[in-house]
C-alpha positions in Angstrom: 103.5 117.6 127.1 101.6 119.0 124.2 100.8 122.7 124.3 97.5 122.2 122.4 96.0 119.5 124.6 97.9 119.5 127.9 98.6 115.8 127.4 101.6 113.7 126.8 101.6 112.7 123.1 102.2 109.1 124.1 98.8 109.1 125.9 97.2 109.6 122.4 99.2 106.6 121.1 97.8 104.5 123.9 94.3 105.8 123.3 94.5 105.1 119.6 95.4 101.5 120.2 92.6 101.1 122.8 90.0 102.6 120.5 91.0 100.6 117.4 91.1 97.3 119.3 87.8 98.0 121.1 86.1 98.6 117.7 87.6 95.4 116.4 86.3 93.4 119.4 82.8 95.0 119.2 82.5 93.8 115.6 84.1 90.4 116.1 87.1 91.2 113.9 90.5 89.5 114.3 93.6 90.9 112.6 93.4 88.0 110.2 89.8 88.7 109.3 90.5 92.5 108.9 93.5 91.8 106.7 91.4 89.5 104.5 88.6 92.0 104.3 90.8 94.9 103.5 92.6 92.9 100.8 89.3 91.8 99.2 87.9 95.4 99.1 90.9 97.3 97.8 93.2 97.3 94.8 96.1 98.5 96.9 99.0 96.6 98.4 98.0 93.6 100.4 98.3 93.9 104.1 99.0 90.8 106.2 97.6 90.2 109.6 101.1 90.6 111.1 101.5 94.0 109.3 98.2 95.1 110.9 99.2 93.9 114.3 102.4 95.8 114.1 100.7 99.0 112.9 98.0 99.0 115.5 100.3 98.0 118.4 102.6 101.0 117.5 99.5 103.2 117.8 100.8 105.5 115.1 98.7 104.7 112.1 97.3 107.4 109.8 93.8 108.6 109.7 93.6 107.3 106.2 94.3 103.8 107.6 91.7 104.3 110.3 89.1 105.2 107.6 90.0 102.2 105.5 89.9 99.8 108.4 86.7 101.1 109.9 84.9 101.0 106.6 86.2 97.4 106.0 84.5 96.6 109.3 81.3 98.1 108.2 81.5 101.1 110.4 80.2 104.6 109.8 81.1 106.1 113.1 83.7 105.5 115.9 82.4 105.8 119.4 85.2 107.0 121.8 82.9 107.8 124.7 83.1 104.3 126.2 86.9 103.9 125.9 88.6 104.2 129.3 91.2 106.9 129.6 91.5 110.6 130.2 89.2 112.6 127.9 90.8 115.1 125.5 89.8 118.6 126.4 90.0 121.5 124.0 91.3 124.4 126.1 90.3 127.0 123.5 86.6 126.2 124.2 87.0 126.6 128.0 86.5 122.9 128.6 
């Protein structure tokens, strides 16, 4: 259990996967479409749909990847309020 959040770190992994997949579904993106969009927008190494599937299913992707992917999907915000799961509470704020 994390001392900062009072939650098991694996719970964050599961939440990251749920959030990412929910945002893809909301915008009608498959992994294949996301890979094609990322590759068309960037001069970096090409990512295959399978690479994206593996990365997201592990739930341990970087924030930089999240930014790249959400921008590729045309997003400017990520709404986590509708994703089921235990909310993260900041104990320093008395939440």
